DRENTIMAR-860660 format. One record per residue (C-alpha): residue in three letters; x, y, z. Coordinates in nm, 4 decimals, always signed. Layout:
<rs>
{r Ala {X Y Z}};
...
</rs>
This chain:
<rs>
{r Met {-1.0307 +3.4372 +1.8271}};
{r Asn {-0.7362 +3.2548 +1.9809}};
{r Pro {-0.7441 +2.8991 +1.8670}};
{r Leu {-0.6297 +2.7933 +2.2061}};
{r Ser {-0.9092 +2.9814 +2.3893}};
{r Thr {-1.1946 +2.8070 +2.5615}};
{r Pro {-1.5173 +2.7607 +2.3542}};
{r Gln {-1.7978 +2.9991 +2.4418}};
{r Gly {-1.9933 +2.8766 +2.7401}};
{r Ala {-1.7187 +2.6296 +2.8526}};
{r Gly {-1.5480 +2.8569 +3.1008}};
{r Ala {-1.8239 +3.0959 +3.2319}};
{r Pro {-1.8498 +3.1252 +3.5992}};
{r Ser {-2.1066 +2.9184 +3.7709}};
{r Ala {-2.3407 +3.0217 +4.0489}};
{r Ala {-2.1204 +2.8481 +4.2969}};
{r Ala {-1.7453 +2.8838 +4.2964}};
{r Pro {-1.6288 +2.6221 +4.0516}};
{r Arg {-1.3712 +2.3753 +4.1449}};
{r Gln {-1.0145 +2.4291 +4.0369}};
{r Ala {-0.8468 +2.1351 +3.8670}};
{r Gly {-0.4781 +2.0763 +3.9291}};
{r Arg {-0.2058 +1.8159 +3.9321}};
{r Ala {-0.4238 +1.5295 +4.0756}};
{r Gln {-0.6852 +1.5705 +3.8048}};
{r Gly {-0.4222 +1.6085 +3.5336}};
{r Leu {-0.2416 +1.2834 +3.6468}};
{r Ala {-0.5737 +1.1018 +3.6678}};
{r Leu {-0.6698 +1.1950 +3.3135}};
{r Met {-0.3284 +1.0726 +3.1970}};
{r Gly {-0.3976 +0.7364 +3.3597}};
{r Ile {-0.7509 +0.7265 +3.2201}};
{r Leu {-0.6365 +0.8098 +2.8671}};
{r Ala {-0.3638 +0.5432 +2.8850}};
{r Met {-0.6251 +0.2729 +2.9306}};
{r Pro {-0.6989 +0.2321 +2.5481}};
{r Thr {-0.3169 +0.1762 +2.4866}};
{r Leu {-0.3518 -0.1159 +2.7391}};
{r Ala {-0.6261 -0.2801 +2.5281}};
{r Leu {-0.3946 -0.3124 +2.2275}};
{r Ala {-0.0377 -0.3261 +2.3578}};
{r Ala {-0.0806 -0.5653 +2.6300}};
{r Leu {-0.1777 -0.8507 +2.3939}};
{r Val {+0.0305 -0.7988 +2.0866}};
{r Pro {+0.3180 -1.0149 +2.2128}};
{r Ser {+0.0854 -1.2999 +2.3030}};
{r Leu {-0.0656 -1.3327 +1.9598}};
{r Pro {+0.1451 -1.6403 +1.8644}};
{r Gln {+0.0405 -1.8192 +2.1793}};
{r Leu {-0.3175 -1.7323 +2.1194}};
{r Phe {-0.3027 -1.8768 +1.7672}};
{r Gln {-0.1425 -2.2009 +1.9136}};
{r Gln {-0.3929 -2.2271 +2.1981}};
{r Phe {-0.7071 -2.1994 +1.9888}};
{r Ser {-0.5692 -2.3622 +1.6560}};
{r Ser {-0.8452 -2.6357 +1.6981}};
{r Val {-1.1330 -2.3925 +1.7001}};
{r Pro {-1.3119 -2.3409 +1.3716}};
{r Asn {-1.2290 -2.0005 +1.2124}};
{r Phe {-0.9527 -1.9452 +1.4596}};
{r Gln {-0.7564 -1.7569 +1.2087}};
{r Leu {-1.0363 -1.4925 +1.1840}};
{r Leu {-1.1320 -1.4976 +1.5567}};
{r Val {-0.7917 -1.4857 +1.7267}};
{r Pro {-0.6945 -1.1408 +1.5774}};
{r Met {-1.0270 -1.0099 +1.6793}};
{r Ile {-0.9213 -1.0375 +2.0421}};
{r Ile {-0.6907 -0.7464 +1.9682}};
{r Thr {-0.8913 -0.5568 +1.6978}};
{r Val {-1.2430 -0.5687 +1.8251}};
{r Pro {-1.1875 -0.3047 +2.0987}};
{r Ser {-1.0592 -0.0559 +1.8449}};
{r Leu {-1.3663 -0.1258 +1.6060}};
{r Cys {-1.5993 -0.0544 +1.8944}};
{r Val {-1.4263 +0.2740 +1.9657}};
{r Ala {-1.4735 +0.3666 +1.6043}};
{r Leu {-1.8344 +0.2664 +1.6001}};
{r Phe {-1.9708 +0.3590 +1.9355}};
{r Ser {-1.7689 +0.6678 +2.0757}};
{r Gly {-2.0368 +0.9022 +1.9494}};
{r Phe {-2.3023 +0.7028 +2.1235}};
{r Met {-2.0981 +0.7002 +2.4429}};
{r Gly {-2.0490 +1.0738 +2.4285}};
{r Ala {-2.4284 +1.1360 +2.4021}};
{r Ile {-2.4738 +0.9133 +2.7141}};
{r Ala {-2.2056 +1.1157 +2.8880}};
{r Asp {-2.3759 +1.4514 +2.8116}};
{r Arg {-2.7188 +1.3147 +2.9388}};
{r Trp {-2.6224 +1.0817 +3.2320}};
{r Gly {-2.3083 +1.2559 +3.3486}};
{r Arg {-1.9392 +1.2261 +3.2615}};
{r Arg {-1.8162 +1.0927 +3.6056}};
{r Lys {-2.0880 +0.8186 +3.6308}};
{r Leu {-2.0168 +0.6874 +3.2945}};
{r Leu {-1.6376 +0.7040 +3.3471}};
{r Leu {-1.6501 +0.5107 +3.6756}};
{r Val {-1.8846 +0.2373 +3.5383}};
{r Ser {-1.6802 +0.2036 +3.2086}};
{r Leu {-1.3502 +0.1699 +3.4078}};
{r Phe {-1.4979 -0.1044 +3.6181}};
{r Ala {-1.6331 -0.2851 +3.3148}};
{r Phe {-1.3028 -0.2347 +3.1322}};
{r Ala {-1.0944 -0.3855 +3.4126}};
{r Leu {-1.3360 -0.6682 +3.5055}};
{r Leu {-1.4095 -0.7782 +3.1470}};
{r Gly {-1.0387 -0.7236 +3.0657}};
{r Leu {-0.9572 -0.9987 +3.3183}};
{r Ala {-1.2368 -1.2284 +3.2022}};
{r Pro {-1.0156 -1.4340 +2.9667}};
{r Met {-0.8280 -1.5435 +3.2864}};
{r Met {-1.1353 -1.7631 +3.3426}};
{r Phe {-1.2721 -1.8352 +2.9941}};
{r Asp {-1.1640 -2.1434 +2.7847}};
{r Ser {-1.3976 -2.0599 +2.5031}};
{r Leu {-1.2603 -1.8419 +2.2238}};
{r Leu {-1.6143 -1.7145 +2.1436}};
{r Leu {-1.6617 -1.6024 +2.5049}};
{r Ile {-1.3224 -1.4232 +2.5050}};
{r Val {-1.4055 -1.2339 +2.1801}};
{r Ala {-1.7474 -1.1351 +2.3282}};
{r Ser {-1.5686 -1.0117 +2.6494}};
{r Arg {-1.3497 -0.7974 +2.4209}};
{r Val {-1.6562 -0.6391 +2.2723}};
{r Ile {-1.7563 -0.5121 +2.6229}};
{r Val {-1.4000 -0.4000 +2.6715}};
{r Gly {-1.4202 -0.2034 +2.3512}};
{r Leu {-1.7499 -0.0342 +2.4467}};
{r Ala {-1.6036 +0.0621 +2.7840}};
{r Glu {-1.2865 +0.1870 +2.6023}};
{r Ala {-1.5071 +0.3998 +2.3733}};
{r Ala {-1.6583 +0.5611 +2.6848}};
{r Ile {-1.3262 +0.6044 +2.8715}};
{r Leu {-1.1619 +0.7707 +2.5687}};
{r Thr {-1.4584 +0.9909 +2.5048}};
{r Val {-1.5070 +1.1042 +2.8680}};
{r Gly {-1.1339 +1.1419 +2.9252}};
{r Asn {-1.1032 +1.3896 +2.6441}};
{r Ala {-1.4231 +1.5718 +2.7411}};
{r Leu {-1.2941 +1.6109 +3.1004}};
{r Met {-0.9716 +1.7492 +2.9715}};
{r Gly {-1.1781 +2.0308 +2.8132}};
{r Asp {-1.3992 +2.0593 +3.1314}};
{r Tyr {-1.1100 +2.0742 +3.3839}};
{r Phe {-0.8503 +2.2818 +3.2002}};
{r Glu {-0.8370 +2.5817 +2.9674}};
{r Gly {-0.5764 +2.7412 +2.7545}};
{r Glu {-0.2144 +2.6916 +2.8530}};
{r Asp {-0.3093 +2.4486 +3.1359}};
{r Arg {-0.4878 +2.2275 +2.8823}};
{r Gln {-0.2043 +2.2406 +2.6512}};
{r Lys {+0.0457 +2.1533 +2.9267}};
{r Trp {-0.1381 +1.8398 +3.0265}};
{r Leu {-0.2072 +1.7314 +2.6649}};
{r Gly {+0.1714 +1.7742 +2.6096}};
{r Tyr {+0.2456 +1.5621 +2.9209}};
{r Gln {+0.0096 +1.2992 +2.8028}};
{r Asn {+0.1852 +1.2645 +2.4670}};
{r Met {+0.5288 +1.2894 +2.6164}};
{r Phe {+0.4636 +0.9864 +2.8411}};
{r Ala {+0.2215 +0.7901 +2.6199}};
{r Pro {+0.5136 +0.6113 +2.4203}};
{r Leu {+0.6886 +0.5285 +2.7607}};
{r Ile {+0.3749 +0.3862 +2.8958}};
{r Gly {+0.3097 +0.1901 +2.5780}};
{r Ser {+0.6612 +0.0490 +2.5839}};
{r Ala {+0.6109 -0.0444 +2.9364}};
{r Ile {+0.2908 -0.2224 +2.8666}};
{r Leu {+0.4428 -0.3957 +2.5549}};
{r Leu {+0.7357 -0.5276 +2.7501}};
{r Ser {+0.5254 -0.6358 +3.0466}};
{r Gly {+0.2876 -0.8101 +2.8040}};
{r Gly {+0.5706 -0.9996 +2.6355}};
{r Phe {+0.7227 -1.1061 +2.9763}};
{r Leu {+0.3870 -1.2267 +3.0977}};
{r Ala {+0.3051 -1.4019 +2.7659}};
{r Gly {+0.6322 -1.6036 +2.8004}};
{r Met {+0.4969 -1.7658 +3.1146}};
{r His {+0.1307 -1.8204 +2.9923}};
{r Trp {-0.1034 -1.7138 +2.7249}};
{r Arg {-0.3559 -1.5878 +2.9912}};
{r Tyr {-0.1144 -1.3800 +3.2029}};
{r Pro {-0.1097 -1.0628 +2.9905}};
{r Phe {-0.4661 -1.0101 +3.0779}};
{r Leu {-0.3468 -0.9600 +3.4356}};
{r Leu {-0.2346 -0.6028 +3.3144}};
{r Tyr {-0.6001 -0.5128 +3.3290}};
{r Leu {-0.5719 -0.5000 +3.7056}};
{r Ser {-0.4246 -0.1555 +3.6513}};
{r Gly {-0.7710 -0.0536 +3.5459}};
{r Phe {-0.8932 -0.0896 +3.9030}};
{r Ala {-0.6099 +0.1399 +4.0218}};
{r Val {-0.7111 +0.3938 +3.7699}};
{r Leu {-1.0714 +0.3549 +3.8805}};
{r Val {-0.9858 +0.4331 +4.2385}};
{r Leu {-0.7858 +0.7285 +4.1387}};
{r Ala {-1.0755 +0.8672 +3.9291}};
{r Trp {-1.3273 +0.8051 +4.1977}};
{r Ala {-1.1003 +1.0013 +4.4500}};
{r Val {-1.0067 +1.3126 +4.2381}};
{r Cys {-1.2532 +1.3408 +3.9519}};
{r Trp {-1.5834 +1.5368 +4.0016}};
{r Glu {-1.8748 +1.5837 +3.7762}};
{r Pro {-1.8147 +1.9158 +3.5931}};
{r Val {-2.0773 +2.1805 +3.6394}};
{r Lys {-2.2442 +2.3496 +3.3462}};
{r Ala {-2.2065 +2.7161 +3.3235}};
{r Ala {-2.4921 +2.8760 +3.5176}};
{r Ala {-2.7805 +3.0264 +3.3201}};
{r Ala {-2.9518 +3.3555 +3.4166}};
{r Ser {-3.1236 +3.3411 +3.7532}};
{r Asp {-3.4549 +3.4358 +3.6044}};
{r Gln {-3.6050 +3.1347 +3.4356}};
{r Ser {-3.7562 +3.3508 +3.1507}};
{r Gln {-3.4055 +3.4804 +3.0645}};
{r Arg {-3.2438 +3.1391 +3.0252}};
{r Pro {-3.1602 +3.0688 +2.6593}};
{r Ala {-3.3028 +2.7580 +2.4988}};
{r Ala {-3.0708 +2.4676 +2.4807}};
{r Ala {-2.8666 +2.4918 +2.1741}};
{r Pro {-2.9075 +2.2063 +1.9244}};
{r Phe {-2.6076 +1.9793 +1.8602}};
{r Pro {-2.3746 +2.1335 +1.5949}};
{r Trp {-2.3860 +1.8581 +1.3337}};
{r Arg {-2.2482 +2.0733 +1.0629}};
{r Val {-1.9381 +2.1681 +1.2760}};
{r Ser {-1.9070 +1.8022 +1.3797}};
{r Leu {-1.8974 +1.6939 +1.0195}};
{r Leu {-1.5983 +1.9371 +0.9594}};
{r Val {-1.4229 +1.8092 +1.2743}};
{r Cys {-1.4736 +1.4417 +1.1943}};
{r Gly {-1.3791 +1.4880 +0.8309}};
{r Val {-1.0610 +1.6677 +0.9003}};
{r Thr {-0.9770 +1.4224 +1.1878}};
{r Val {-1.0196 +1.1253 +0.9533}};
{r Leu {-0.7742 +1.2860 +0.7028}};
{r Phe {-0.5120 +1.3462 +0.9696}};
{r Ser {-0.5621 +1.0084 +1.1239}};
{r Leu {-0.5065 +0.8446 +0.7725}};
{r Val {-0.1598 +1.0040 +0.7782}};
{r Phe {-0.0955 +0.9020 +1.1372}};
{r Phe {-0.1738 +0.5432 +1.1001}};
{r Val {+0.0397 +0.4741 +0.8010}};
{r Gln {+0.3334 +0.4986 +1.0391}};
{r Ala {+0.1549 +0.3674 +1.3548}};
{r Val {+0.0148 +0.0532 +1.1913}};
{r Gln {+0.2837 -0.0213 +0.9403}};
{r His {+0.6008 +0.0855 +1.1213}};
{r Gly {+0.7426 -0.2742 +1.1003}};
{r Arg {+0.6822 -0.2864 +0.7241}};
{r Ile {+0.8563 +0.0504 +0.6756}};
{r Phe {+1.1744 -0.0772 +0.8461}};
{r Gly {+1.1381 -0.4209 +0.6626}};
{r Asp {+1.1281 -0.2409 +0.3187}};
{r Met {+1.4275 -0.0427 +0.4400}};
{r Gly {+1.6291 -0.3675 +0.4575}};
{r Val {+1.5853 -0.4735 +0.8224}};
{r Ala {+1.4964 -0.8496 +0.8275}};
{r Ser {+1.5021 -0.9281 +1.1965}};
{r Pro {+1.1776 -0.8838 +1.3977}};
{r Glu {+1.3846 -0.8128 +1.7023}};
{r Arg {+1.5851 -0.5473 +1.5346}};
{r Ile {+1.2699 -0.3823 +1.3889}};
{r Ser {+1.1313 -0.3648 +1.7471}};
{r Val {+1.4410 -0.1914 +1.8772}};
{r Leu {+1.4507 +0.0430 +1.5887}};
{r Ala {+1.0835 +0.1252 +1.6203}};
{r Thr {+1.1306 +0.1917 +1.9913}};
{r Ile {+1.4149 +0.4319 +1.9199}};
{r Ala {+1.2250 +0.6170 +1.6499}};
{r Ser {+0.9224 +0.6535 +1.8879}};
{r Leu {+1.1240 +0.8761 +2.1079}};
{r Gly {+1.0344 +1.1345 +1.8440}};
{r Thr {+0.6796 +1.1175 +1.9891}};
{r Val {+0.8274 +1.2370 +2.3244}};
{r Val {+0.9718 +1.5297 +2.1475}};
{r Gly {+0.6467 +1.6207 +1.9762}};
{r Gly {+0.4658 +1.6124 +2.3073}};
{r Tyr {+0.7279 +1.8436 +2.4616}};
{r Leu {+0.7172 +2.0830 +2.1697}};
{r Phe {+0.3438 +2.1202 +2.2044}};
{r Lys {+0.3721 +2.1807 +2.5845}};
{r Arg {+0.6634 +2.4171 +2.5514}};
{r Tyr {+0.5317 +2.6563 +2.2882}};
{r Ala {+0.1965 +2.7581 +2.4196}};
{r Asn {+0.1454 +3.0648 +2.1909}};
{r Val {+0.1647 +2.8712 +1.8681}};
{r Thr {-0.1784 +2.8468 +1.6971}};
{r Val {-0.3469 +2.5211 +1.6200}};
{r Thr {-0.3445 +2.5988 +1.2404}};
{r Arg {+0.0259 +2.6526 +1.2618}};
{r Trp {+0.0803 +2.3306 +1.4510}};
{r Met {-0.1240 +2.1517 +1.1916}};
{r Ala {+0.0989 +2.2847 +0.9198}};
{r Ile {+0.4165 +2.1937 +1.1147}};
{r Leu {+0.3196 +1.8405 +1.1897}};
{r Leu {+0.2117 +1.7761 +0.8296}};
{r Gly {+0.5555 +1.9170 +0.7286}};
{r Phe {+0.7219 +1.6650 +0.9739}};
{r Tyr {+0.5182 +1.3731 +0.8218}};
{r Gly {+0.5915 +1.5024 +0.4612}};
{r Val {+0.9702 +1.5094 +0.5007}};
{r Ser {+0.9679 +1.1726 +0.6941}};
{r Tyr {+0.7481 +0.9746 +0.4431}};
{r Ile {+0.9398 +1.1114 +0.1416}};
{r Gly {+1.2717 +1.0594 +0.3253}};
{r Val {+1.2216 +0.7016 +0.4261}};
{r Ala {+1.1328 +0.6110 +0.0688}};
{r Trp {+1.4468 +0.7492 -0.0695}};
{r Ala {+1.6849 +0.6916 +0.2203}};
{r Pro {+1.9961 +0.5189 +0.0860}};
{r Asn {+2.0569 +0.3311 +0.4116}};
{r Leu {+1.9242 +0.2757 +0.7618}};
{r Ser {+2.1585 +0.5434 +0.9050}};
{r Val {+1.9761 +0.7993 +0.7062}};
{r Gly {+1.6321 +0.6419 +0.7224}};
{r Leu {+1.6101 +0.6053 +1.0957}};
{r Pro {+1.6321 +0.9818 +1.1808}};
{r Leu {+1.3882 +1.0511 +0.8908}};
{r Asp {+1.1509 +0.8042 +1.0375}};
{r Ala {+1.1816 +0.9677 +1.3762}};
{r Leu {+1.0684 +1.3007 +1.2163}};
{r Gly {+0.7274 +1.1320 +1.1517}};
{r Gln {+0.7127 +1.0337 +1.5190}};
{r Ile {+0.7583 +1.3905 +1.6139}};
{r Gly {+0.4664 +1.4637 +1.3830}};
{r Gly {+0.2708 +1.1869 +1.5701}};
{r Gly {+0.3555 +1.3345 +1.9111}};
{r Leu {+0.2033 +1.6660 +1.8003}};
{r Met {-0.0973 +1.5183 +1.6180}};
{r Leu {-0.3116 +1.4004 +1.9105}};
{r Pro {-0.2864 +1.7082 +2.1309}};
{r Val {-0.3277 +1.9384 +1.8361}};
{r Leu {-0.6444 +1.7591 +1.7075}};
{r Val {-0.7901 +1.7222 +2.0594}};
{r Thr {-0.7290 +2.0919 +2.1279}};
{r Trp {-0.8832 +2.1951 +1.7940}};
{r Ala {-1.1858 +1.9714 +1.8499}};
{r Leu {-1.2486 +2.1067 +2.1975}};
{r Gln {-1.2691 +2.4547 +2.0548}};
{r His {-1.5833 +2.3565 +1.8579}};
{r Tyr {-1.7927 +2.2288 +2.1445}};
{r Gly {-1.9510 +2.4038 +2.4462}};
{r Phe {-2.0119 +2.2157 +2.7691}};
{r Glu {-2.3415 +2.0746 +2.6744}};
{r His {-2.2272 +1.9048 +2.3696}};
{r Arg {-1.8636 +1.8225 +2.4573}};
{r Gly {-1.9315 +1.4492 +2.5432}};
{r Arg {-2.0988 +1.3654 +2.2191}};
{r Gly {-1.8754 +1.5821 +2.0161}};
{r Met {-1.5539 +1.4370 +2.1590}};
{r Gly {-1.7073 +1.0867 +2.1117}};
{r Leu {-1.7550 +1.1552 +1.7419}};
{r Trp {-1.4012 +1.2844 +1.7284}};
{r Gly {-1.2691 +0.9625 +1.8791}};
{r Gly {-1.4710 +0.7533 +1.6440}};
{r Ala {-1.3380 +0.9483 +1.3495}};
{r Phe {-0.9772 +0.9197 +1.4629}};
{r Phe {-1.0070 +0.5361 +1.5038}};
{r Leu {-1.1848 +0.5002 +1.1722}};
{r Gly {-0.8459 +0.6248 +1.0148}};
{r Gln {-0.6938 +0.3084 +1.1663}};
{r Phe {-0.9171 +0.0843 +0.9464}};
{r Leu {-0.8980 +0.3014 +0.6418}};
{r Ser {-0.5239 +0.3831 +0.6363}};
{r Pro {-0.3933 +0.0365 +0.5115}};
{r Pro {-0.6563 +0.0283 +0.2353}};
{r Met {-0.5552 +0.3772 +0.1311}};
{r Val {-0.1879 +0.2652 +0.0925}};
{r Thr {-0.3004 -0.0326 -0.1059}};
{r Leu {-0.5068 +0.1781 -0.3275}};
{r Ile {-0.2147 +0.4132 -0.4040}};
{r Gly {-0.0056 +0.1020 -0.4725}};
{r Gly {-0.2529 +0.0005 -0.7339}};
{r Phe {-0.1197 +0.2811 -0.9524}};
{r Gly {+0.2214 +0.1063 -0.9806}};
{r Phe {+0.3902 +0.2337 -0.6629}};
{r Ser {+0.5890 +0.0158 -0.4238}};
{r Phe {+0.4897 +0.0245 -0.0613}};
{r Leu {+0.7529 +0.2934 +0.0233}};
{r Gly {+0.6585 +0.4657 -0.2986}};
{r Ser {+0.3078 +0.4846 -0.1782}};
{r Val {+0.4386 +0.6230 +0.1515}};
{r Ala {+0.6194 +0.8864 -0.0397}};
{r Val {+0.3037 +0.9882 -0.2305}};
{r Ile {+0.1326 +1.0400 +0.0984}};
{r Gly {+0.4345 +1.2556 +0.2084}};
{r Val {+0.4013 +1.4744 -0.0996}};
{r Val {+0.0326 +1.5353 -0.0221}};
{r Cys {+0.1268 +1.6262 +0.3461}};
{r Leu {+0.3822 +1.8829 +0.2248}};
{r Ile {+0.1215 +2.0296 -0.0081}};
{r Ala {-0.1361 +2.0489 +0.2649}};
{r Ser {+0.1182 +2.1956 +0.5041}};
{r Ala {+0.2073 +2.4756 +0.2483}};
{r Ile {-0.1704 +2.5545 +0.2036}};
{r Leu {-0.2176 +2.5732 +0.5801}};
{r Thr {+0.0813 +2.8040 +0.6136}};
{r Leu {-0.0521 +3.0445 +0.3469}};
{r Thr {-0.3972 +3.0341 +0.4888}};
{r His {-0.2701 +3.1139 +0.8349}};
{r Lys {-0.0623 +3.4040 +0.7166}};
{r Lys {-0.3627 +3.5535 +0.5364}};
{r Glu {-0.5709 +3.5231 +0.8547}};
{r Gln {-0.3146 +3.7240 +1.0621}};
</rs>
């Protein structure tokens, strides 16, 4: 079976002529899947102002960071639940309701003076984000197949760092005027809502046999397959978030002291993500197993390289190799996960996948700390992870050759 082929039952013809997705749906899904980036990047520059604003509130040191982190935690915990709702209630309905809640509650801190109310509103934003991410990935599988799916996943990851940088810069500019103003960026959620309402339709399940007696019984949810999908996803996301979460510390340990310079260098290195997305879109015939081996190879060379780089001139290009791996990882994992779910279970399956991926965000820093407990420095711990990546890449390469 071609790893990039559509799962059984996902692309069968329906009784009525199925709608054909095109550019409008692809662009809409890119906007939909950019919303979780907004929940994080828009508020990062305003964190100092938030600490200052709520410094008189008890436990503010714990509560203020939760304004940023709570949505990601909700994605990790509730994506599977949101996927089950999407499968039962309908993808489009859940998507539209979630986009409305995301935009409305995202704007809520413009009116709230209570830190507790703001954190509570961020919980709703996180639940909506979990649904948006889950349904967006499921619709990518519903609307597109094969090379078309690979093309739009590639586009998504080519433009994701550019969108993230634009949100980050806009959030910083607005935070300079007032701590509330970055929340205005959630107005873009209403624009995406209108676009989704206009061009996204409810996908139709593949038609069963016309004779009721010939219709197969509904297949149970593939929990064993999902355990494999989620387990592998967590392992890959642990590697991904070493760089994504601790990029600043990597440059700091490479000798860069200025936060402003670290920000510029991280932006330059993130151009590797664009390269990764382009490579995935460009080479449609590469199997998922081979892509996994390639991206782990990029991470392995990058993580070992930054640990041993003699200077920044050598370290920056090596760091960018990891960003290329990051640009490949999301489309590769989404493609791989979609292969394991037919239409009827795609919502819940991709929800569990999203939860597993974001779980890696919380487990990755403790993993680095755990490795450091054996006497390694921070960059030494990163190098250890790089060695594991190279070993895994070699194993996947050998496995892939035997399967051919």
